[in-house]
C-alpha positions in Angstrom: -160.4 -82.0 153.6 -158.8 -85.0 154.9 -155.9 -86.4 153.3 -152.6 -88.7 153.8 -154.0 -91.3 156.8 -156.4 -94.6 156.0 -159.8 -94.1 154.5 -158.5 -90.2 153.4 -159.0 -88.4 150.5 -156.3 -88.4 147.8 -153.2 -86.1 148.3 -154.7 -83.6 145.3 -157.9 -83.6 147.3 -156.8 -80.4 149.0 -156.0 -78.4 145.4 -158.9 -79.9 144.6 -161.1 -78.2 146.7 -159.6 -75.0 146.9 -159.9 -75.1 142.5 -163.8 -76.1 142.6 -164.5 -73.1 145.3 -162.8 -70.8 143.4 -165.3 -70.8 140.5 -167.4 -68.7 142.7 -164.8 -66.1 143.3 -167.0 -63.0 142.9 -170.3 -64.6 143.6 -172.5 -64.9 146.9 -171.7 -67.2 148.3 -168.3 -66.5 147.6 -165.6 -69.7 147.9 -165.5 -70.7 151.2 -162.3 -71.1 153.4 -160.6 -74.9 153.1 -159.2 -76.7 156.8 -156.5 -79.1 156.1 -156.9 -82.2 157.9 -153.3 -84.1 157.1 -151.4 -85.7 159.5 -149.2 -82.5 159.9 -145.6 -83.3 161.9 -143.3 -80.7 160.4 -143.3 -77.1 159.0 -143.0 -78.5 155.9 -146.6 -80.0 155.5 -147.7 -76.7 156.9 -146.1 -74.6 154.3 -147.0 -77.3 151.6 -150.8 -76.8 153.3 -150.6 -72.5 152.7 -149.2 -73.2 149.1 -152.4 -75.3 148.4 -154.7 -72.7 149.3 -155.9 -74.0 152.7 -157.0 -71.0 155.3 -156.2 -73.7 158.4 -154.6 -76.7 159.3 -156.0 -79.6 162.1 -152.8 -80.5 164.3 -153.0 -83.3 166.6 -152.1 -83.4 170.3 -152.1 -86.9 170.4 -149.4 -87.2 167.6 -147.0 -84.7 167.8 -147.3 -83.7 172.0 -148.0 -80.6 173.7 -144.2 -78.9 173.2 -144.5 -80.0 169.0 -148.2 -79.1 168.8 -146.5 -75.4 170.0 -144.3 -75.3 167.2 -146.4 -76.4 164.8 -148.8 -73.8 166.3 -146.3 -71.1 165.4 -145.2 -72.2 162.1 -149.1 -71.9 161.2 -149.1 -68.4 162.5 -146.1 -67.4 160.5 -147.8 -68.9 157.0 -150.9 -66.9 158.2 -152.5 -70.2 158.8 -155.3 -71.3 161.5 -154.4 -73.8 163.7 -157.0 -76.0 165.0 -155.8 -78.4 167.6 -157.6 -82.3 168.0 -157.9 -83.6 172.0 -159.0 -86.7 172.9 -159.0 -86.5 176.6 -158.6 -84.0 179.0 -154.6 -84.1 179.6 -154.7 -83.1 176.1 -157.8 -80.4 176.5 -155.3 -79.1 179.2 -152.5 -79.1 177.2 -154.4 -77.0 174.2 -155.8 -74.3 176.7 -152.1 -74.1 178.2 -151.0 -73.3 174.5 -154.0 -70.9 173.7 -155.5 -72.7 171.1 -158.4 -70.2 169.8 -160.0 -73.3 168.5 -159.9 -76.8 169.7 -161.3 -79.8 167.8 -162.8 -82.9 170.4 -162.7 -86.6 168.8 -161.9 -90.6 169.1 -164.0 -91.1 172.5 -168.1 -90.9 173.1 -170.1 -88.1 172.9 -170.6 -88.7 177.2 -166.3 -88.3 177.1 -166.6 -85.5 174.9 -169.7 -83.2 176.6 -167.5 -83.8 180.2 -164.4 -82.3 178.3 -167.0 -79.6 177.2 -167.5 -78.8 181.0 -163.8 -78.6 181.8 -163.7 -76.0 179.2 -162.6 -71.8 180.8 -166.4 -70.2 181.6 -165.3 -67.3 179.7 -162.9 -66.3 176.8 -162.2 -70.1 176.0 -162.1 -71.8 172.4 -164.1 -72.1 169.8 -165.0 -76.0 170.0 -165.8 -78.4 166.9 -166.7 -82.2 167.3 -165.2 -84.2 165.2 -167.6 -87.3 166.6 -169.5 -89.7 164.6 -173.4 -89.9 163.8 -176.1 -92.0 163.0 -178.3 -89.2 161.4 -179.8 -85.9 162.2 -180.8 -86.3 165.4 -177.3 -87.4 166.3 -175.7 -84.4 165.0 -178.7 -82.4 167.4 -177.2 -84.4 170.0 -173.7 -83.0 169.4 -175.4 -79.4 169.2 -177.2 -79.9 172.2 -173.9 -80.8 174.1 -172.9 -77.4 173.3 -170.2 -77.6 170.2 -169.9 -74.2 168.5 -169.4 -76.6 164.9 -168.4 -79.8 163.8 -166.8 -81.8 161.2 -169.3 -83.9 159.3 -167.6 -85.7 156.6 -167.9 -89.0 156.2 -171.2 -89.5 158.9 -173.1 -87.6 156.4 -171.6 -89.3 153.4 -173.1 -92.2 155.0 -176.7 -90.5 155.4 -176.8 -89.7 152.0 -176.3 -93.1 150.6 -178.9 -95.1 153.2 -181.3 -92.4 152.9 -180.7 -91.4 149.2 -181.2 -87.6 150.0 -178.3 -85.0 148.4 -176.4 -83.7 151.4 -178.1 -80.2 151.0 -181.1 -81.7 152.6 -178.2 -83.3 155.6 -177.1 -79.9 155.9 -180.7 -77.8 156.4 -181.1 -80.5 158.2 -178.7 -80.3 160.5 -179.0 -76.4 160.8 -182.8 -76.9 161.9 -184.0 -75.9 166.0 -185.5 -79.6 165.9 -185.8 -81.2 169.5 -184.1 -84.5 170.3 -186.4 -84.5 173.1 -189.5 -83.2 172.1 -189.4 -83.2 168.4 -190.4 -86.0 166.0 -186.3 -86.6 164.3 -186.0 -86.6 161.1 -188.5 -88.4 158.3 -186.3 -90.6 156.6 -185.7 -89.8 153.2 -186.7 -86.1 153.6 -184.9 -85.2 156.6 -187.2 -82.2 157.8 -187.1 -79.9 160.9 -188.6 -76.9 161.9 -189.0 -74.3 159.5 -186.8 -72.2 161.7 -182.7 -72.3 161.4 -180.3 -71.4 163.8 -179.5 -68.1 162.1 -181.9 -67.2 160.1 -185.5 -67.6 159.8 -187.3 -69.3 156.6 -190.3 -66.8 155.2 
């Protein structure tokens, strides 16, 4: 849930998201955890995010530097929030690894630059990696997947594809998960966003 920056949602968006997800309590699937992407610079903001129901917070190394980010990570841990450290270059990535970040978001760079950062990750026991890179269509999302990211933020890009191709978000999410090949496959069918019937982590019957 992106708040407190240009082009972001309202300040009440996190609370509204948590309330909407709670309507699924007791059902399957159950409520999803919410990640707060505010511009965190102090402990009070983290406490507020926790009170609003967030499960994790994205902490920007570019905004706070290594020392302050470490302090915010410690506060988040005390509050029961998962820290997700956002980096933009190799220096920030090295700092995140030194801080023992368990989840690292890479953004504000090209896919080529992001791929180089992934190559610099520890060979074993490295952090979970999340892409915060824009994409124009499902093939772009497949490129992010093929680069080796474990997950991706899709907010603005997903909405733009929904509007342009006049399809619901569910169609795009399913297409992103499909085992489509950027090199050999036909890619997405515009407006249909179809991929293979085999999905990552599941098999369509």
